[in-house]
The first five atom37 places (N, CA, C, CB, O) and aatype in JSON, in Angstrom:
{
  "aatype": [20, 20, 20, 20, 20, 20, 20, 20, 20, 20, 20, 20, 20, 20, 20, 20, 20, 20, 20, 20, 20, 20, 20, 20, 20, 20, 20, 20, 20, 20, 20, 20, 20, 20, 20, 20, 20, 20, 20, 20, 20, 20, 20, 20, 20, 20, 20, 20, 20, 20, 20, 20, 20, 20, 20, 20, 20, 20, 20, 20, 20, 20, 20, 20, 20, 20, 20, 20, 20, 20, 20, 20, 20, 20, 20, 20, 20, 20, 20, 20, 20, 20],
  "atom_mask": [
    [1, 1, 1, 1, 1],
    [1, 1, 1, 1, 1],
    [1, 1, 1, 1, 1],
    [1, 1, 1, 1, 1],
    [1, 1, 1, 1, 1],
    [1, 1, 1, 1, 1],
    [1, 1, 1, 1, 1],
    [1, 1, 1, 1, 1],
    [1, 1, 1, 1, 1],
    [1, 1, 1, 1, 1],
    [1, 1, 1, 1, 1],
    [1, 1, 1, 1, 1],
    [1, 1, 1, 1, 1],
    [1, 1, 1, 1, 1],
    [1, 1, 1, 1, 1],
    [1, 1, 1, 1, 1],
    [1, 1, 1, 1, 1],
    [1, 1, 1, 1, 1],
    [1, 1, 1, 1, 1],
    [1, 1, 1, 1, 1],
    [1, 1, 1, 1, 1],
    [1, 1, 1, 1, 1],
    [1, 1, 1, 1, 1],
    [1, 1, 1, 1, 1],
    [1, 1, 1, 1, 1],
    [1, 1, 1, 1, 1],
    [1, 1, 1, 1, 1],
    [1, 1, 1, 1, 1],
    [1, 1, 1, 1, 1],
    [1, 1, 1, 1, 1],
    [1, 1, 1, 1, 1],
    [1, 1, 1, 1, 1],
    [1, 1, 1, 1, 1],
    [1, 1, 1, 1, 1],
    [1, 1, 1, 1, 1],
    [1, 1, 1, 1, 1],
    [1, 1, 1, 1, 1],
    [1, 1, 1, 1, 1],
    [1, 1, 1, 1, 1],
    [1, 1, 1, 1, 1],
    [1, 1, 1, 1, 1],
    [1, 1, 1, 1, 1],
    [1, 1, 1, 1, 1],
    [1, 1, 1, 1, 1],
    [1, 1, 1, 1, 1],
    [1, 1, 1, 1, 1],
    [1, 1, 1, 1, 1],
    [1, 1, 1, 1, 1],
    [1, 1, 1, 1, 1],
    [1, 1, 1, 1, 1],
    [1, 1, 1, 1, 1],
    [1, 1, 1, 1, 1],
    [1, 1, 1, 1, 1],
    [1, 1, 1, 1, 1],
    [1, 1, 1, 1, 1],
    [1, 1, 1, 1, 1],
    [1, 1, 1, 1, 1],
    [1, 1, 1, 1, 1],
    [1, 1, 1, 1, 1],
    [1, 1, 1, 1, 1],
    [1, 1, 1, 1, 1],
    [1, 1, 1, 1, 1],
    [1, 1, 1, 1, 1],
    [1, 1, 1, 1, 1],
    [1, 1, 1, 1, 1],
    [1, 1, 1, 1, 1],
    [1, 1, 1, 1, 1],
    [1, 1, 1, 1, 1],
    [1, 1, 1, 1, 1],
    [1, 1, 1, 1, 1],
    [1, 1, 1, 1, 1],
    [1, 1, 1, 1, 1],
    [1, 1, 1, 1, 1],
    [1, 1, 1, 1, 1],
    [1, 1, 1, 1, 1],
    [1, 1, 1, 1, 1],
    [1, 1, 1, 1, 1],
    [1, 1, 1, 1, 1],
    [1, 1, 1, 1, 1],
    [1, 1, 1, 1, 1],
    [1, 1, 1, 1, 1],
    [1, 1, 1, 1, 1]
  ],
  "atom_positions": [
    [[89.84, 118.06, 82.56], [90.27, 117.52, 81.15], [89.97, 118.67, 80.15], [89.41, 116.08, 80.7], [90.85, 119.01, 79.36]],
    [[88.79, 119.28, 80.16], [88.7, 120.42, 79.36], [89.59, 121.33, 79.34], [87.76, 120.98, 79.54], [90.06, 121.75, 78.28]],
    [[89.97, 121.82, 80.6], [90.91, 122.98, 80.8], [92.39, 122.28, 80.14], [91.0, 123.48, 82.64], [93.11, 123.05, 79.5]],
    [[92.75, 121.04, 80.29], [94.05, 120.59, 79.75], [94.06, 120.85, 78.24], [94.29, 119.06, 80.07], [95.08, 121.28, 77.69]],
    [[92.76, 120.54, 77.46], [92.6, 120.56, 76.27], [92.64, 122.1, 75.67], [91.42, 119.82, 76.06], [93.23, 122.39, 74.63]],
    [[91.96, 122.98, 76.46], [91.88, 124.22, 75.86], [93.37, 124.79, 76.17], [90.61, 125.12, 76.46], [93.69, 125.73, 75.45]],
    [[94.26, 124.4, 77.04], [95.46, 125.04, 77.38], [96.45, 124.56, 76.43], [95.85, 124.81, 78.79], [97.36, 125.31, 76.07]],
    [[96.33, 123.07, 75.91], [96.84, 122.43, 74.78], [96.98, 123.23, 73.73], [96.15, 121.41, 74.42], [98.03, 123.54, 73.17]],
    [[95.73, 123.6, 73.44], [95.49, 124.27, 71.95], [95.74, 125.74, 71.87], [93.97, 124.08, 71.43], [96.4, 126.31, 71.0]],
    [[95.08, 126.35, 73.01], [95.75, 127.9, 73.24], [96.86, 128.49, 73.38], [95.48, 128.38, 74.07], [97.29, 129.45, 72.74]],
    [[97.46, 127.77, 74.44], [99.1, 128.14, 74.96], [99.88, 127.23, 74.02], [99.54, 127.7, 76.78], [100.63, 127.69, 73.16]],
    [[99.71, 126.16, 74.18], [101.08, 125.34, 73.42], [100.75, 125.3, 72.08], [101.43, 123.67, 73.92], [101.73, 124.97, 71.41]],
    [[99.79, 125.5, 71.43], [99.56, 125.7, 69.93], [99.46, 124.25, 69.18], [100.84, 126.61, 69.29], [99.63, 124.19, 67.96]],
    [[99.18, 123.06, 69.97], [98.52, 122.03, 69.74], [97.72, 122.12, 68.55], [97.86, 121.73, 70.77], [96.74, 122.87, 68.58]],
    [[98.06, 121.33, 67.29], [97.08, 121.0, 66.3], [96.41, 120.07, 66.08], [97.37, 121.06, 65.46], [95.36, 120.03, 65.44]],
    [[97.08, 119.08, 66.72], [96.0, 117.79, 66.49], [96.02, 117.21, 68.02], [96.6, 116.41, 65.16], [96.99, 117.2, 68.77]],
    [[94.44, 116.64, 68.33], [94.48, 116.15, 69.3], [93.64, 114.52, 68.79], [93.9, 117.21, 70.4], [92.7, 114.48, 68.0]],
    [[94.19, 113.44, 69.4], [93.92, 112.36, 68.95], [93.2, 111.49, 70.48], [95.36, 111.78, 68.18], [93.87, 111.07, 71.42]],
    [[91.84, 111.42, 70.34], [91.15, 110.73, 71.33], [90.88, 109.21, 71.2], [89.96, 111.38, 71.46], [89.97, 108.77, 70.5]],
    [[91.99, 108.21, 72.11], [91.63, 106.89, 71.74], [90.85, 106.26, 72.78], [92.79, 106.11, 71.45], [90.69, 106.92, 73.81]],
    [[90.26, 104.99, 72.71], [89.66, 104.12, 73.59], [90.75, 102.92, 74.01], [88.32, 103.57, 72.89], [91.76, 102.93, 73.31]],
    [[90.72, 102.22, 74.71], [91.59, 100.98, 74.99], [90.85, 99.78, 75.42], [92.58, 101.27, 76.07], [89.71, 99.81, 75.88]],
    [[91.47, 98.85, 75.26], [90.73, 97.4, 75.57], [90.58, 97.2, 77.22], [91.74, 96.02, 74.89], [91.21, 97.7, 78.15]],
    [[89.49, 96.24, 77.2], [89.1, 96.32, 78.68], [89.14, 97.39, 79.58], [89.73, 95.55, 79.29], [89.86, 97.5, 80.57]],
    [[88.04, 98.42, 79.01], [87.96, 99.69, 79.44], [86.83, 99.46, 80.54], [87.66, 100.77, 78.25], [85.83, 98.9, 80.08]],
    [[86.78, 99.75, 81.79], [86.09, 99.69, 82.55], [84.63, 100.54, 82.7], [86.88, 99.78, 83.3], [83.59, 100.34, 83.33]],
    [[85.05, 101.49, 81.89], [83.8, 102.25, 81.46], [82.57, 101.78, 80.95], [84.09, 103.01, 80.6], [81.44, 101.82, 81.44]],
    [[83.12, 101.2, 79.6], [82.47, 100.35, 78.85], [81.93, 99.22, 79.68], [83.31, 99.94, 77.81], [80.72, 99.1, 79.81]],
    [[82.86, 98.31, 80.29], [82.39, 97.54, 81.18], [80.93, 97.99, 81.9], [83.47, 97.41, 82.07], [79.91, 97.31, 81.9]],
    [[81.07, 98.99, 82.36], [80.0, 99.23, 83.72], [78.62, 99.85, 82.54], [80.8, 100.86, 85.34], [77.42, 99.74, 82.8]],
    [[79.15, 100.47, 81.34], [77.96, 100.8, 80.15], [77.22, 99.4, 80.06], [78.67, 101.29, 78.41], [76.03, 99.27, 80.33]],
    [[78.05, 98.37, 79.67], [77.46, 97.34, 79.08], [76.45, 96.33, 80.21], [78.68, 96.58, 78.4], [75.4, 95.73, 79.97]],
    [[77.29, 96.43, 81.52], [76.58, 95.84, 82.55], [75.74, 96.6, 83.33], [77.35, 95.27, 83.3], [75.42, 96.09, 84.41]],
    [[75.21, 97.94, 83.0], [74.52, 98.69, 83.66], [73.04, 98.31, 83.86], [74.69, 99.81, 83.13], [72.34, 98.38, 82.85]],
    [[72.48, 97.94, 84.96], [70.91, 97.98, 84.78], [70.28, 99.12, 84.15], [70.27, 97.9, 86.06], [70.98, 100.09, 83.86]],
    [[68.81, 99.12, 83.84], [68.16, 100.23, 83.55], [68.02, 101.04, 84.54], [67.09, 100.02, 83.07], [67.83, 100.44, 85.6]],
    [[68.04, 102.39, 84.64], [68.14, 103.06, 85.75], [66.87, 104.2, 85.51], [69.71, 103.63, 85.94], [66.55, 104.74, 84.45]],
    [[66.28, 104.39, 86.86], [65.26, 105.15, 86.86], [65.91, 106.72, 86.58], [64.46, 104.9, 88.22], [67.05, 106.99, 86.94]],
    [[65.28, 107.42, 86.08], [65.22, 109.03, 86.12], [65.68, 109.49, 87.52], [63.62, 109.64, 85.83], [64.96, 109.07, 88.43]],
    [[66.49, 110.09, 87.81], [67.37, 110.9, 88.93], [68.29, 111.75, 88.66], [68.05, 110.17, 89.71], [68.69, 112.15, 87.56]],
    [[68.66, 112.05, 89.89], [69.91, 112.93, 89.39], [70.86, 112.5, 88.88], [70.5, 113.56, 90.19], [71.25, 111.37, 89.18]],
    [[71.64, 113.42, 87.76], [72.46, 112.88, 86.93], [73.94, 112.81, 87.71], [72.42, 113.7, 85.61], [74.13, 113.81, 88.41]],
    [[74.8, 112.02, 87.73], [76.02, 111.99, 87.9], [77.03, 111.88, 86.64], [76.14, 111.04, 88.73], [76.61, 111.46, 85.56]],
    [[78.44, 112.3, 86.85], [79.39, 112.46, 85.88], [79.51, 110.83, 85.15], [80.86, 113.11, 86.63], [79.4, 110.66, 83.94]],
    [[79.71, 109.9, 85.98], [79.69, 108.44, 85.33], [78.6, 108.18, 84.36], [79.55, 107.35, 86.41], [78.85, 107.67, 83.26]],
    [[77.32, 108.51, 84.75], [76.17, 108.47, 84.07], [75.83, 109.16, 82.84], [75.4, 108.75, 84.82], [74.95, 108.86, 82.04]],
    [[76.91, 110.45, 82.79], [76.55, 111.47, 81.94], [77.71, 110.9, 80.79], [76.67, 113.17, 82.65], [77.42, 111.11, 79.61]],
    [[78.69, 110.37, 81.01], [79.57, 109.88, 80.32], [79.08, 108.69, 79.64], [80.62, 109.71, 81.03], [79.17, 108.62, 78.42]],
    [[78.5, 107.59, 80.43], [78.0, 106.6, 80.04], [76.72, 106.86, 78.75], [77.61, 105.98, 81.35], [76.55, 106.21, 77.71]],
    [[76.01, 107.93, 79.22], [74.85, 108.38, 78.26], [75.44, 108.84, 76.83], [74.0, 109.69, 78.94], [74.75, 108.83, 75.8]],
    [[76.81, 109.24, 76.89], [77.51, 109.81, 75.52], [77.91, 108.41, 74.81], [79.04, 110.91, 75.82], [77.85, 108.43, 73.58]],
    [[78.28, 107.24, 75.41], [78.67, 105.92, 74.64], [77.28, 105.14, 74.76], [80.07, 105.0, 75.38], [77.24, 103.91, 74.71]],
    [[76.11, 105.93, 74.93], [74.88, 104.64, 74.99], [74.55, 104.37, 73.43], [73.18, 105.17, 75.92], [74.14, 103.25, 73.1]],
    [[74.68, 105.08, 72.75], [74.57, 104.84, 71.08], [75.42, 103.36, 70.55], [75.41, 106.37, 70.19], [75.01, 102.55, 69.72]],
    [[76.45, 103.31, 71.14], [77.37, 102.17, 70.78], [76.69, 101.01, 71.48], [78.97, 102.38, 71.26], [76.34, 100.01, 70.85]],
    [[76.55, 101.1, 72.5], [75.87, 100.06, 73.26], [74.51, 99.33, 72.62], [75.5, 100.73, 74.58], [74.16, 98.16, 72.49]],
    [[73.91, 100.64, 72.28], [72.43, 100.08, 71.73], [72.78, 99.47, 70.21], [71.11, 101.53, 71.59], [72.19, 98.47, 69.78]],
    [[73.65, 100.06, 69.55], [74.14, 99.47, 68.01], [74.78, 98.04, 68.55], [75.54, 100.62, 67.03], [74.42, 97.07, 67.88]],
    [[75.48, 97.83, 69.42], [75.75, 96.44, 69.49], [75.05, 95.47, 70.04], [76.68, 96.3, 69.95], [75.27, 94.32, 69.65]],
    [[74.06, 95.72, 71.06], [72.75, 95.09, 71.49], [71.9, 94.42, 70.2], [71.83, 96.3, 72.23], [71.48, 93.3, 69.92]],
    [[71.89, 95.47, 69.7], [71.25, 95.1, 68.32], [71.81, 94.33, 67.15], [70.95, 96.19, 67.75], [71.15, 93.53, 66.49]],
    [[72.99, 94.6, 66.95], [73.72, 93.84, 65.83], [74.07, 92.48, 66.47], [75.12, 94.65, 65.28], [74.15, 91.5, 65.73]],
    [[74.29, 92.34, 67.84], [74.83, 91.18, 68.18], [74.02, 90.49, 69.37], [76.24, 91.42, 68.49], [74.52, 90.37, 70.49]],
    [[72.78, 90.06, 69.05], [72.06, 89.87, 70.25], [72.71, 88.49, 71.07], [70.43, 89.72, 69.82], [73.05, 88.4, 72.25]],
    [[72.72, 87.8, 70.32], [73.39, 86.13, 70.89], [74.86, 86.18, 71.48], [73.56, 84.9, 69.45], [75.43, 85.2, 71.96]],
    [[75.39, 87.41, 71.38], [76.95, 87.62, 71.65], [77.2, 87.44, 73.06], [77.51, 89.09, 71.23], [76.42, 88.12, 73.73]],
    [[77.95, 86.83, 73.68], [78.47, 86.82, 75.01], [78.4, 88.39, 75.65], [80.03, 86.21, 74.93], [77.94, 89.34, 75.02]],
    [[78.88, 88.48, 76.89], [79.08, 89.66, 77.26], [80.09, 90.32, 77.08], [78.9, 89.73, 78.2], [80.07, 91.54, 76.98]],
    [[81.65, 89.28, 76.98], [82.74, 89.46, 76.68], [82.8, 90.36, 74.88], [83.37, 87.94, 76.92], [83.24, 91.45, 74.51]],
    [[82.17, 89.3, 74.24], [81.79, 89.87, 72.9], [81.32, 91.44, 72.71], [80.67, 89.03, 72.43], [81.76, 92.37, 72.03]],
    [[80.51, 91.35, 73.39], [79.55, 92.9, 73.86], [80.53, 93.63, 74.09], [78.46, 92.99, 75.28], [80.77, 94.43, 73.19]],
    [[81.44, 93.68, 75.27], [82.05, 94.6, 75.83], [83.12, 95.01, 74.59], [82.62, 94.13, 77.25], [83.25, 96.21, 74.36]],
    [[83.94, 93.98, 73.74], [84.51, 94.25, 73.0], [84.28, 95.23, 71.72], [84.75, 93.35, 72.91], [85.02, 96.1, 71.27]],
    [[82.97, 94.77, 71.28], [82.41, 95.46, 70.09], [82.28, 97.01, 70.64], [80.87, 94.74, 69.56], [82.74, 98.01, 70.08]],
    [[81.71, 96.97, 71.61], [81.26, 98.32, 72.09], [82.46, 99.11, 72.31], [80.39, 98.27, 73.4], [82.37, 100.32, 72.11]],
    [[83.87, 98.49, 72.79], [84.95, 99.34, 72.99], [85.11, 99.94, 71.8], [86.13, 98.74, 73.47], [85.18, 101.17, 71.83]],
    [[85.2, 99.33, 70.58], [85.47, 99.66, 69.12], [84.57, 100.8, 68.71], [85.2, 98.4, 68.16], [84.99, 101.81, 68.15]],
    [[83.2, 100.55, 69.06], [81.95, 101.32, 68.36], [81.81, 102.63, 69.04], [80.49, 100.5, 68.48], [81.1, 103.52, 68.57]],
    [[82.41, 102.73, 70.03], [82.56, 103.89, 71.19], [83.54, 104.85, 70.45], [83.27, 103.3, 72.82], [83.37, 106.06, 70.58]],
    [[84.7, 104.27, 69.56], [85.51, 105.47, 69.33], [85.11, 105.78, 67.86], [87.18, 105.24, 69.56], [84.76, 105.02, 66.96]],
    [[85.24, 106.99, 67.89], [84.6, 107.93, 66.6], [85.49, 107.36, 65.44], [84.83, 109.88, 66.77], [86.56, 106.88, 65.8]],
    [[85.22, 107.34, 64.17], [86.2, 106.54, 62.98], [86.26, 107.85, 62.33], [85.52, 105.04, 61.88], [86.89, 108.0, 61.29]]
  ]
}
């Protein structure tokens, strides 16, 4: 992905890149449902989920009584930079 972005900017002279999220994101679902993990060897999925972890924490603290579906939807929205 990073190589594609670099190529677009440097070779194709793309001036704007828009990063979007989407509804019913499998990555956000995994983030919201993942159990607490012990420290271990990092993998790419956990690295990505660590990036979105602040959104997860925000949703859980602001909406403690919400359903899992409501948590997922709120986290999808919170993980997209404004």
